[in-house]
KOLVEX-17247 format. One record per residue (C-alpha): residue number from 1; x, y, z. Coordinates in Angstrom, 2 decimals, always signed. Example, Ala and Ser with C-alpha at 12.3 -4.5 7.8 and 13.67 -1.06 7.14 Angstrom:
BEGIN
+------+---------+---------+---------+
| resi |       x |       y |       z |
+------+---------+---------+---------+
|    1 |  +12.30 |   -4.50 |   +7.80 |
|    2 |  +13.67 |   -1.06 |   +7.14 |
+------+---------+---------+---------+
END
This chain:
BEGIN
+------+---------+---------+---------+
| resi |       x |       y |       z |
+------+---------+---------+---------+
|    1 | +100.28 |  -66.67 |  -53.48 |
|    2 | +102.32 |  -69.47 |  -55.07 |
|    3 | +106.09 |  -69.31 |  -54.56 |
|    4 | +108.26 |  -69.06 |  -57.66 |
|    5 | +109.79 |  -72.19 |  -59.12 |
|    6 | +113.51 |  -72.35 |  -58.39 |
|    7 | +116.12 |  -72.96 |  -61.11 |
|    8 | +119.79 |  -73.69 |  -60.36 |
|    9 | +121.99 |  -72.97 |  -63.41 |
|   10 | +125.42 |  -74.55 |  -63.14 |
|   11 | +128.21 |  -72.65 |  -64.85 |
|   12 | +128.36 |  -69.55 |  -67.03 |
|   13 | +128.40 |  -70.25 |  -70.77 |
|   14 | +129.38 |  -66.87 |  -72.29 |
|   15 | +127.27 |  -67.46 |  -75.43 |
|   16 | +124.11 |  -68.43 |  -73.56 |
|   17 | +123.89 |  -67.65 |  -69.87 |
|   18 | +122.90 |  -63.99 |  -69.98 |
|   19 | +119.95 |  -64.82 |  -72.27 |
|   20 | +119.14 |  -67.92 |  -70.21 |
|   21 | +118.90 |  -65.96 |  -66.95 |
|   22 | +116.71 |  -63.27 |  -68.51 |
|   23 | +114.35 |  -65.80 |  -70.10 |
|   24 | +114.08 |  -67.78 |  -66.87 |
|   25 | +113.16 |  -64.54 |  -65.10 |
|   26 | +110.54 |  -63.85 |  -67.78 |
|   27 | +109.10 |  -67.28 |  -66.97 |
|   28 | +108.85 |  -66.11 |  -63.35 |
|   29 | +111.53 |  -68.46 |  -62.02 |
|   30 | +113.88 |  -67.69 |  -59.16 |
|   31 | +117.33 |  -68.09 |  -60.73 |
|   32 | +120.49 |  -69.19 |  -58.93 |
|   33 | +123.81 |  -69.41 |  -60.80 |
|   34 | +126.83 |  -71.32 |  -59.53 |
|   35 | +130.32 |  -70.99 |  -60.97 |
|   36 | +133.97 |  -71.30 |  -59.95 |
|   37 | +135.35 |  -68.13 |  -58.29 |
|   38 | +137.65 |  -67.28 |  -61.21 |
|   39 | +134.94 |  -67.64 |  -63.87 |
|   40 | +132.36 |  -65.86 |  -61.71 |
|   41 | +134.61 |  -62.84 |  -61.31 |
|   42 | +135.39 |  -62.79 |  -65.04 |
|   43 | +131.76 |  -63.12 |  -66.16 |
|   44 | +129.81 |  -61.49 |  -63.32 |
|   45 | +128.11 |  -59.04 |  -65.71 |
|   46 | +126.47 |  -61.96 |  -67.53 |
|   47 | +124.53 |  -63.03 |  -64.43 |
|   48 | +123.63 |  -59.66 |  -62.91 |
|   49 | +119.91 |  -60.43 |  -63.42 |
|   50 | +120.14 |  -63.65 |  -61.34 |
|   51 | +118.49 |  -63.73 |  -57.91 |
|   52 | +121.56 |  -65.33 |  -56.38 |
|   53 | +125.11 |  -66.19 |  -57.48 |
|   54 | +127.27 |  -68.73 |  -55.68 |
|   55 | +131.00 |  -69.36 |  -56.04 |
|   56 | +131.59 |  -73.11 |  -56.07 |
|   57 | +133.83 |  -75.58 |  -57.90 |
|   58 | +131.21 |  -76.75 |  -60.40 |
|   59 | +133.58 |  -79.39 |  -61.79 |
|   60 | +133.75 |  -81.21 |  -58.45 |
|   61 | +130.76 |  -83.36 |  -57.52 |
|   62 | +131.20 |  -83.13 |  -53.75 |
|   63 | +131.51 |  -79.34 |  -53.74 |
|   64 | +128.55 |  -78.92 |  -56.10 |
|   65 | +126.37 |  -81.40 |  -54.23 |
|   66 | +127.10 |  -79.69 |  -50.89 |
|   67 | +125.86 |  -76.36 |  -52.28 |
|   68 | +122.86 |  -77.85 |  -54.10 |
|   69 | +121.81 |  -79.89 |  -51.06 |
|   70 | +121.92 |  -76.80 |  -48.86 |
|   71 | +119.88 |  -74.78 |  -51.37 |
|   72 | +117.39 |  -77.64 |  -51.70 |
|   73 | +117.08 |  -77.87 |  -47.91 |
|   74 | +116.42 |  -74.14 |  -47.58 |
|   75 | +113.80 |  -74.16 |  -50.32 |
|   76 | +113.11 |  -76.83 |  -52.92 |
|   77 | +115.08 |  -76.66 |  -56.17 |
|   78 | +112.60 |  -77.39 |  -58.98 |
|   79 | +115.15 |  -77.71 |  -61.78 |
|   80 | +118.90 |  -77.87 |  -62.31 |
|   81 | +120.72 |  -77.50 |  -65.63 |
|   82 | +124.12 |  -76.76 |  -67.14 |
|   83 | +125.22 |  -75.49 |  -70.55 |
|   84 | +128.86 |  -76.28 |  -69.72 |
|   85 | +130.54 |  -79.54 |  -70.76 |
|   86 | +133.07 |  -79.85 |  -67.95 |
|   87 | +130.34 |  -79.45 |  -65.33 |
|   88 | +127.87 |  -81.76 |  -67.08 |
|   89 | +128.90 |  -84.95 |  -65.27 |
|   90 | +128.96 |  -83.51 |  -61.73 |
|   91 | +125.62 |  -81.81 |  -62.45 |
|   92 | +124.07 |  -85.07 |  -63.67 |
|   93 | +125.24 |  -86.82 |  -60.49 |
|   94 | +123.71 |  -84.10 |  -58.31 |
|   95 | +120.43 |  -84.24 |  -60.27 |
|   96 | +120.28 |  -88.00 |  -59.71 |
|   97 | +121.04 |  -87.70 |  -56.00 |
|   98 | +118.43 |  -84.98 |  -55.43 |
|   99 | +115.83 |  -86.84 |  -57.50 |
|  100 | +115.40 |  -84.01 |  -60.02 |
|  101 | +114.39 |  -84.32 |  -63.68 |
|  102 | +117.26 |  -84.65 |  -66.14 |
|  103 | +119.60 |  -86.99 |  -67.97 |
|  104 | +121.23 |  -89.69 |  -65.83 |
|  105 | +124.98 |  -89.59 |  -65.27 |
|  106 | +125.75 |  -92.63 |  -67.45 |
|  107 | +124.08 |  -91.02 |  -70.49 |
|  108 | +125.94 |  -87.72 |  -70.04 |
|  109 | +129.26 |  -89.44 |  -69.37 |
|  110 | +128.91 |  -91.65 |  -72.46 |
|  111 | +128.35 |  -88.57 |  -74.64 |
|  112 | +131.46 |  -86.85 |  -73.22 |
|  113 | +133.62 |  -89.96 |  -73.63 |
|  114 | +134.44 |  -90.19 |  -77.34 |
|  115 | +135.18 |  -93.95 |  -77.16 |
|  116 | +131.84 |  -94.78 |  -75.50 |
|  117 | +130.10 |  -92.54 |  -78.04 |
|  118 | +131.64 |  -94.54 |  -80.88 |
|  119 | +130.56 |  -97.82 |  -79.30 |
|  120 | +126.97 |  -96.55 |  -79.01 |
|  121 | +127.07 |  -95.45 |  -82.65 |
|  122 | +128.06 |  -98.97 |  -83.69 |
|  123 | +125.14 | -100.52 |  -81.80 |
|  124 | +122.64 |  -98.18 |  -83.47 |
|  125 | +124.19 |  -98.33 |  -86.94 |
|  126 | +125.21 |  -94.65 |  -87.00 |
|  127 | +127.76 |  -93.99 |  -89.74 |
|  128 | +131.07 |  -93.02 |  -88.13 |
|  129 | +134.82 |  -93.22 |  -88.69 |
|  130 | +136.75 |  -96.41 |  -87.88 |
|  131 | +138.42 |  -96.03 |  -84.51 |
|  132 | +140.61 |  -97.61 |  -81.84 |
|  133 | +141.50 |  -96.75 |  -78.26 |
|  134 | +145.29 |  -96.71 |  -77.97 |
|  135 | +147.49 |  -96.62 |  -74.88 |
|  136 | +150.84 |  -97.14 |  -76.63 |
|  137 | +152.69 |  -95.73 |  -79.59 |
|  138 | +152.75 |  -99.20 |  -81.16 |
|  139 | +148.94 |  -99.47 |  -81.05 |
|  140 | +148.62 |  -96.16 |  -82.92 |
|  141 | +151.18 |  -97.37 |  -85.47 |
|  142 | +149.25 | -100.61 |  -86.01 |
|  143 | +145.98 |  -98.69 |  -86.44 |
|  144 | +147.61 |  -96.29 |  -88.90 |
|  145 | +148.88 |  -99.23 |  -90.98 |
|  146 | +145.47 | -100.94 |  -90.91 |
|  147 | +143.73 |  -97.80 |  -92.20 |
|  148 | +146.42 |  -97.13 |  -94.84 |
|  149 | +145.28 |  -93.49 |  -94.98 |
|  150 | +145.51 |  -90.37 |  -92.78 |
|  151 | +144.21 |  -90.69 |  -89.22 |
|  152 | +143.34 |  -88.33 |  -86.37 |
|  153 | +144.41 |  -88.78 |  -82.77 |
|  154 | +142.57 |  -86.95 |  -80.00 |
|  155 | +142.08 |  -87.01 |  -76.22 |
|  156 | +138.99 |  -88.79 |  -74.89 |
|  157 | +137.35 |  -85.85 |  -73.12 |
|  158 | +138.72 |  -82.52 |  -74.30 |
|  159 | +137.14 |  -79.74 |  -76.34 |
|  160 | +138.19 |  -76.68 |  -78.32 |
|  161 | +140.40 |  -78.76 |  -80.68 |
|  162 | +142.98 |  -79.16 |  -77.90 |
|  163 | +145.30 |  -82.10 |  -78.46 |
|  164 | +143.86 |  -83.06 |  -81.87 |
|  165 | +146.46 |  -84.03 |  -84.50 |
|  166 | +146.25 |  -85.30 |  -88.06 |
|  167 | +148.77 |  -87.99 |  -88.97 |
|  168 | +149.64 |  -88.52 |  -92.61 |
|  169 | +152.92 |  -90.44 |  -92.24 |
|  170 | +154.19 |  -92.86 |  -89.62 |
|  171 | +156.98 |  -90.67 |  -88.24 |
|  172 | +154.36 |  -88.07 |  -87.19 |
|  173 | +152.98 |  -90.55 |  -84.64 |
|  174 | +156.22 |  -90.22 |  -82.63 |
|  175 | +155.89 |  -86.43 |  -82.84 |
|  176 | +152.27 |  -86.13 |  -81.66 |
|  177 | +151.37 |  -89.20 |  -79.56 |
|  178 | +152.76 |  -88.03 |  -76.20 |
|  179 | +151.41 |  -84.50 |  -76.71 |
|  180 | +147.93 |  -85.84 |  -77.36 |
|  181 | +148.07 |  -88.20 |  -74.36 |
|  182 | +149.35 |  -85.42 |  -72.08 |
|  183 | +146.58 |  -83.01 |  -73.09 |
|  184 | +143.92 |  -85.61 |  -72.31 |
|  185 | +145.51 |  -86.82 |  -69.07 |
|  186 | +143.76 |  -90.20 |  -69.54 |
|  187 | +146.76 |  -92.37 |  -70.40 |
|  188 | +145.09 |  -93.21 |  -73.73 |
|  189 | +144.24 |  -91.54 |  -77.04 |
|  190 | +141.44 |  -92.17 |  -79.50 |
|  191 | +142.67 |  -92.89 |  -83.02 |
|  192 | +140.22 |  -92.44 |  -85.90 |
|  193 | +140.36 |  -92.62 |  -89.65 |
|  194 | +140.42 |  -89.13 |  -91.16 |
|  195 | +137.12 |  -88.33 |  -92.88 |
|  196 | +137.29 |  -85.99 |  -95.86 |
|  197 | +134.16 |  -83.86 |  -96.09 |
|  198 | +132.40 |  -80.65 |  -95.09 |
|  199 | +132.37 |  -80.38 |  -91.31 |
|  200 | +128.99 |  -79.36 |  -89.91 |
|  201 | +127.10 |  -79.36 |  -86.63 |
|  202 | +123.47 |  -79.98 |  -85.70 |
|  203 | +121.87 |  -77.83 |  -83.02 |
|  204 | +119.20 |  -80.08 |  -81.53 |
|  205 | +116.74 |  -79.99 |  -78.66 |
|  206 | +114.96 |  -83.08 |  -77.39 |
|  207 | +111.73 |  -81.79 |  -75.90 |
|  208 | +108.44 |  -83.43 |  -74.92 |
|  209 | +109.50 |  -86.70 |  -76.53 |
|  210 | +110.39 |  -85.15 |  -79.90 |
|  211 | +113.68 |  -84.37 |  -81.62 |
|  212 | +113.93 |  -80.86 |  -83.11 |
|  213 | +116.75 |  -79.83 |  -85.44 |
|  214 | +117.00 |  -76.09 |  -84.77 |
|  215 | +119.92 |  -75.50 |  -87.09 |
|  216 | +122.59 |  -77.09 |  -89.27 |
|  217 | +125.80 |  -75.09 |  -89.23 |
|  218 | +128.79 |  -75.15 |  -91.56 |
|  219 | +132.19 |  -75.09 |  -89.86 |
|  220 | +135.22 |  -73.28 |  -91.32 |
|  221 | +138.79 |  -73.88 |  -90.14 |
|  222 | +141.91 |  -71.75 |  -90.13 |
|  223 | +144.20 |  -73.19 |  -92.85 |
|  224 | +146.42 |  -76.03 |  -91.65 |
|  225 | +144.71 |  -76.34 |  -88.26 |
|  226 | +141.70 |  -77.89 |  -86.50 |
|  227 | +140.87 |  -74.49 |  -84.99 |
|  228 | +137.50 |  -73.05 |  -86.04 |
|  229 | +137.72 |  -69.90 |  -88.16 |
|  230 | +133.98 |  -69.50 |  -88.20 |
|  231 | +130.48 |  -70.94 |  -88.53 |
|  232 | +127.60 |  -70.21 |  -90.93 |
|  233 | +123.96 |  -71.24 |  -90.59 |
|  234 | +121.89 |  -72.44 |  -92.34 |
|  235 | +124.07 |  -74.98 |  -94.14 |
|  236 | +122.80 |  -76.21 |  -97.50 |
|  237 | +123.92 |  -79.62 |  -98.73 |
|  238 | +123.90 |  -81.11 | -102.21 |
|  239 | +123.89 |  -84.59 | -100.64 |
|  240 | +121.36 |  -84.30 |  -97.79 |
|  241 | +118.06 |  -82.47 |  -97.32 |
|  242 | +116.06 |  -81.38 |  -94.26 |
|  243 | +114.37 |  -84.78 |  -93.94 |
|  244 | +117.76 |  -86.51 |  -94.02 |
|  245 | +119.07 |  -84.22 |  -91.27 |
|  246 | +115.99 |  -84.95 |  -89.15 |
|  247 | +116.39 |  -88.72 |  -89.57 |
|  248 | +120.11 |  -88.54 |  -88.79 |
|  249 | +119.47 |  -86.52 |  -85.64 |
|  250 | +116.76 |  -88.90 |  -84.43 |
|  251 | +119.03 |  -91.91 |  -84.96 |
|  252 | +121.91 |  -90.29 |  -83.06 |
|  253 | +119.65 |  -89.20 |  -80.20 |
|  254 | +118.40 |  -92.79 |  -79.95 |
|  255 | +121.97 |  -94.15 |  -79.99 |
|  256 | +122.89 |  -91.80 |  -77.14 |
|  257 | +119.74 |  -92.60 |  -75.08 |
|  258 | +119.05 |  -88.88 |  -74.73 |
|  259 | +115.43 |  -88.10 |  -73.87 |
|  260 | +115.69 |  -84.45 |  -72.83 |
|  261 | +117.63 |  -81.25 |  -73.38 |
|  262 | +120.14 |  -79.73 |  -75.73 |
|  263 | +122.32 |  -81.81 |  -78.03 |
|  264 | +125.24 |  -80.70 |  -80.15 |
|  265 | +126.18 |  -83.11 |  -82.94 |
|  266 | +129.36 |  -82.72 |  -85.01 |
|  267 | +130.40 |  -84.59 |  -88.13 |
|  268 | +131.14 |  -84.55 |  -91.84 |
|  269 | +129.01 |  -84.54 |  -94.97 |
|  270 | +130.56 |  -86.85 |  -97.57 |
|  271 | +129.34 |  -88.40 | -100.84 |
|  272 | +128.44 |  -91.47 |  -98.73 |
|  273 | +126.34 |  -89.44 |  -96.32 |
|  274 | +126.88 |  -87.96 |  -92.86 |
|  275 | +129.69 |  -89.37 |  -90.73 |
|  276 | +129.05 |  -88.52 |  -87.07 |
|  277 | +132.09 |  -87.44 |  -85.09 |
|  278 | +131.20 |  -86.22 |  -81.61 |
|  279 | +128.07 |  -85.48 |  -79.58 |
|  280 | +127.49 |  -83.39 |  -76.48 |
|  281 | +124.57 |  -82.89 |  -74.07 |
|  282 | +124.76 |  -79.12 |  -74.49 |
|  283 | +124.46 |  -76.51 |  -77.22 |
|  284 | +127.52 |  -75.63 |  -79.25 |
|  285 | +129.85 |  -72.90 |  -78.05 |
|  286 | +131.73 |  -70.59 |  -80.39 |
|  287 | +128.65 |  -68.37 |  -80.78 |
|  288 | +126.79 |  -71.21 |  -82.54 |
|  289 | +123.83 |  -70.85 |  -80.19 |
|  290 | +123.78 |  -67.11 |  -80.92 |
|  291 | +123.79 |  -67.48 |  -84.71 |
|  292 | +121.18 |  -70.25 |  -84.52 |
|  293 | +118.80 |  -67.96 |  -82.67 |
|  294 | +119.75 |  -64.96 |  -84.82 |
|  295 | +119.41 |  -66.68 |  -88.19 |
|  296 | +116.98 |  -69.56 |  -87.66 |
|  297 | +114.79 |  -67.61 |  -85.23 |
|  298 | +114.47 |  -70.34 |  -82.59 |
|  299 | +114.43 |  -69.85 |  -78.84 |
|  300 | +116.96 |  -72.46 |  -77.71 |
|  301 | +116.38 |  -71.98 |  -74.00 |
|  302 | +112.68 |  -71.66 |  -73.07 |
|  303 | +111.63 |  -75.17 |  -74.24 |
|  304 | +114.33 |  -76.79 |  -72.08 |
|  305 | +113.48 |  -74.80 |  -68.97 |
|  306 | +109.77 |  -75.44 |  -69.51 |
|  307 | +110.12 |  -79.21 |  -69.67 |
|  308 | +112.53 |  -79.10 |  -66.71 |
|  309 | +109.77 |  -77.46 |  -64.68 |
|  310 | +107.03 |  -79.81 |  -65.91 |
|  311 | +105.51 |  -77.46 |  -68.46 |
|  312 | +105.01 |  -77.77 |  -72.24 |
|  313 | +106.12 |  -75.22 |  -74.84 |
|  314 | +105.87 |  -75.61 |  -78.61 |
|  315 | +109.23 |  -75.49 |  -80.41 |
|  316 | +108.70 |  -73.24 |  -83.44 |
|  317 | +110.68 |  -70.47 |  -85.19 |
|  318 | +109.60 |  -66.98 |  -84.17 |
|  319 | +110.39 |  -65.07 |  -87.35 |
|  320 | +111.58 |  -65.13 |  -90.96 |
|  321 | +114.87 |  -66.97 |  -91.28 |
|  322 | +118.11 |  -65.31 |  -92.38 |
|  323 | +121.70 |  -66.37 |  -92.96 |
|  324 | +123.93 |  -65.71 |  -89.97 |
|  325 | +127.48 |  -66.48 |  -89.01 |
|  326 | +130.43 |  -65.98 |  -86.73 |
|  327 | +134.03 |  -65.34 |  -87.78 |
|  328 | +136.99 |  -65.46 |  -85.43 |
|  329 | +139.87 |  -63.03 |  -85.29 |
|  330 | +143.54 |  -63.94 |  -85.51 |
|  331 | +146.81 |  -62.07 |  -86.05 |
|  332 | +150.48 |  -62.81 |  -86.61 |
|  333 | +152.19 |  -64.19 |  -83.49 |
|  334 | +153.92 |  -61.51 |  -81.44 |
|  335 | +153.10 |  -58.70 |  -79.05 |
|  336 | +150.04 |  -56.56 |  -79.90 |
|  337 | +151.04 |  -52.92 |  -80.36 |
|  338 | +147.89 |  -51.51 |  -82.01 |
|  339 | +144.21 |  -52.36 |  -82.51 |
|  340 | +142.06 |  -50.30 |  -84.89 |
|  341 | +138.58 |  -50.47 |  -86.43 |
|  342 | +136.48 |  -51.97 |  -83.64 |
|  343 | +134.13 |  -48.99 |  -83.20 |
|  344 | +133.65 |  -48.64 |  -86.96 |
|  345 | +132.76 |  -52.35 |  -87.20 |
|  346 | +130.11 |  -51.99 |  -84.47 |
|  347 | +128.32 |  -49.44 |  -86.67 |
|  348 | +128.29 |  -51.61 |  -89.82 |
|  349 | +124.93 |  -52.78 |  -91.17 |
|  350 | +124.38 |  -56.46 |  -90.46 |
|  351 | +126.96 |  -56.71 |  -87.68 |
|  352 | +125.36 |  -58.08 |  -84.53 |
|  353 | +128.41 |  -57.94 |  -82.27 |
|  354 | +132.19 |  -57.84 |  -82.12 |
|  355 | +134.03 |  -59.13 |  -79.07 |
|  356 | +137.78 |  -58.90 |  -78.57 |
|  357 | +139.52 |  -61.27 |  -76.18 |
|  358 | +142.77 |  -59.28 |  -76.38 |
|  359 | +144.22 |  -55.84 |  -75.84 |
|  360 | +147.38 |  -53.89 |  -76.62 |
|  361 | +150.30 |  -55.50 |  -74.83 |
|  362 | +148.97 |  -59.07 |  -75.03 |
|  363 | +151.06 |  -61.76 |  -76.72 |
|  364 | +149.55 |  -63.57 |  -79.72 |
|  365 | +150.38 |  -67.30 |  -79.90 |
|  366 | +150.40 |  -69.68 |  -82.85 |
|  367 | +146.90 |  -71.08 |  -83.47 |
|  368 | +146.86 |  -74.43 |  -81.66 |
|  369 | +143.39 |  -74.39 |  -80.10 |
|  370 | +140.33 |  -72.18 |  -79.77 |
|  371 | +141.70 |  -70.10 |  -76.91 |
|  372 | +144.50 |  -68.83 |  -79.15 |
|  373 | +141.94 |  -66.78 |  -81.13 |
|  374 | +141.67 |  -63.06 |  -80.46 |
|  375 | +137.96 |  -62.32 |  -80.83 |
|  376 | +134.76 |  -62.92 |  -82.75 |
|  377 | +132.39 |  -61.06 |  -85.07 |
|  378 | +128.74 |  -62.13 |  -85.44 |
|  379 | +126.61 |  -60.91 |  -88.34 |
|  380 | +123.42 |  -61.70 |  -90.27 |
|  381 | +122.22 |  -61.01 |  -93.81 |
|  382 | +119.47 |  -61.99 |  -96.29 |
|  383 | +121.84 |  -64.27 |  -98.26 |
|  384 | +125.12 |  -66.12 |  -97.95 |
|  385 | +126.75 |  -63.76 | -100.45 |
|  386 | +125.66 |  -60.71 |  -98.47 |
|  387 | +126.95 |  -62.27 |  -95.25 |
|  388 | +130.38 |  -62.94 |  -96.76 |
|  389 | +130.45 |  -59.36 |  -98.04 |
|  390 | +129.89 |  -58.07 |  -94.50 |
|  391 | +132.72 |  -60.22 |  -93.13 |
|  392 | +135.02 |  -59.07 |  -95.95 |
|  393 | +134.30 |  -55.47 |  -94.99 |
|  394 | +134.90 |  -56.26 |  -91.31 |
|  395 | +138.34 |  -57.74 |  -91.89 |
|  396 | +139.31 |  -54.92 |  -94.25 |
|  397 | +138.57 |  -52.44 |  -91.45 |
|  398 | +139.95 |  -54.38 |  -88.47 |
|  399 | +143.68 |  -54.12 |  -87.88 |
|  400 | +145.63 |  -55.87 |  -85.12 |
|  401 | +149.33 |  -55.08 |  -85.44 |
|  402 | +151.93 |  -57.25 |  -83.72 |
|  403 | +155.73 |  -57.08 |  -83.44 |
+------+---------+---------+---------+
END
């Protein structure tokens, strides 16, 4: 009898990991999940189907390598993968050191580092915003004057809109520069020209030498912020068609030197075309992977695991496509005194799930980044109009009262 192939999943991605473990088990893999003690305790229910769970600092190479090496010594690890951004670089280093299949560290690190990403875009001719790496206030001021239009400043390696600020007048640089630099903890900020357009993301898998666009998702923001209010797939553009999206994705994948795995591409559709903003060697969070599977009917996970283990699976939709989306929940800042409507929302036609990240007694903060949101509703419908109608009904029923 042949022994099962062994898969080591690094980190728990709330949107993906439960499905990933179950599908790996369906493929007859032995599944091990490693995560930091705090996150493991918080999300233990998501990995209850795993054969083994290990508490380890997945963001620290030495700690992760020590665990992986021991596992590999006991019984060969056939594949190792992460859906988490902060653990992507340590995981890539471990994969290299153990001689496993996967993206090399320098490719992963260049995708996480927004400055290196921009430089790779330039080499490949990918349309992107003008940019400059700035370590001083004066450098940001000079860049702002050279652009003569609004700019964005952001940390090099953060996510969730943390530390991102729009600057429309020079005095705002003094207000936001140190905050941005502190959030990133790099001693520098990335300044970019502000691109006016519809923000979208591509959900891509690079599998068996081919680039597959599994979804194109429209991003919605809470007014006056860079915090996502929601996502809708499939996005329809008046400027670009499916062939354009495919060509754009292939060009970006080539610029990033990515030959395997998930890719999440963010940017803006403008009258001049698609301006690429950021790329990641993972699927999107914020329930984007869920709505891509729900609406576009792709399996985002099985093709990656198959190639990781030396097998081949065709990447095709498994049903009739629908429109799906996620909308995030917010409330007035203050202390939560009452929450109503959740059970009624769960029973609504078209609602896939509602998750609250809050409870009575919690304090609601001003919306500064994604973790200030209070929950999420996921739904699907035959049309965009029907989907919006469902979300309207949801937010008419849901009530979170603060004082």
